[in-house]
N, C-alpha and C positions, 0 to 999 in steps of 0.2 A: 537787514534782510530786505530784499526787494519784495514788492507786492505779489508778483506772480509766484515766486518761490514760497512765500508765506501761504498763499492759497493752496498750493500743491501739498504742502506739509499738513495743512488742516484737512484736506480731502483724504490724504493717506491715513491720517489719524482716525478719521471717521469710517473709512472703508475697511481698515485692517480687522477690527473686531467682527464685522459682519462677514468677512470672507472666512475667518477662522471658525466662526459659529456655524456657518453653512457646511463646512467640511465635516464637522463632528456629527451632524444630524442628517446627512444626505444619503445614508446607506439604504439602498432599496433591496439588496439581496437578503434573503432570509438567513439567519445565523444557523450554521450547521453544527449540531451537537455531535460529539464523538460517539461512535457506536462500536461496541465490542463485537468483533466477529466471532462466531462459534469456532471451537477448536476441532471440528470434525475433520477438516482437511489435514491438520497436523497429525491426527491419529492414523489416517490413511497412509501418510508419507513417512512412517517409521522406518528406520534403517533396517536393511536386510543383513542378517548375520551370515558371514561366510562359513562354510563347513571347515572344521579343523583339519589340518594336514599334519601327518606325522610320518616318520621314517618307515618305509616298508608298505605304505598304502598302495593299493592297486590304482593305477592312473585312470583306468576306465571307470571305476566306481567313483573316484574323486571328480572326474569330468562330469559324470552323470549328476552328482550332488551339486556341483557348481552350476551346471546348466539349469537344474531345477531352481536353484536360488536366483539365478538371473531371470528366469521366467516370473518368479514371485516379485522381484524388483521391478520388472517392466509392467506387471499388472498393477503394482502399487503406484507407479508413476502415472499410468493411464487413468486409474481411479482418482488420484489426487488432482490431475489436470481437469477431469470432469467436475470434481467437487469445487475447485476454484472457479470454474466457469459458472456453475450453478450459484455460488455465492455472489459472484459479480453481477449476475442477472438479477438476483433478489435484492441486492443492496444498491446497485447503481444503475439499474435499468439497461445493462449491456454496454456501459461505457468502457 
């Protein structure tokens, strides 16, 4: 083995442990612990049950019940969206 290649091998053998040790200890970011989010939004976003339909139902009454359930569903979606936005603000600072 020639002298320059022998010196390169020695240098590599000496530098490799220091490079690997530096990678293991150079984390400057704080570790983030997992946080359990409250289940408030899931309770707000519960499914809306559609009114039952049976033979002989009055279509106007059925439409009125379905429209009322649609308003309930839209209100739940709006409230759920606001809840998620509040949780995002409180946990992540608006990210």
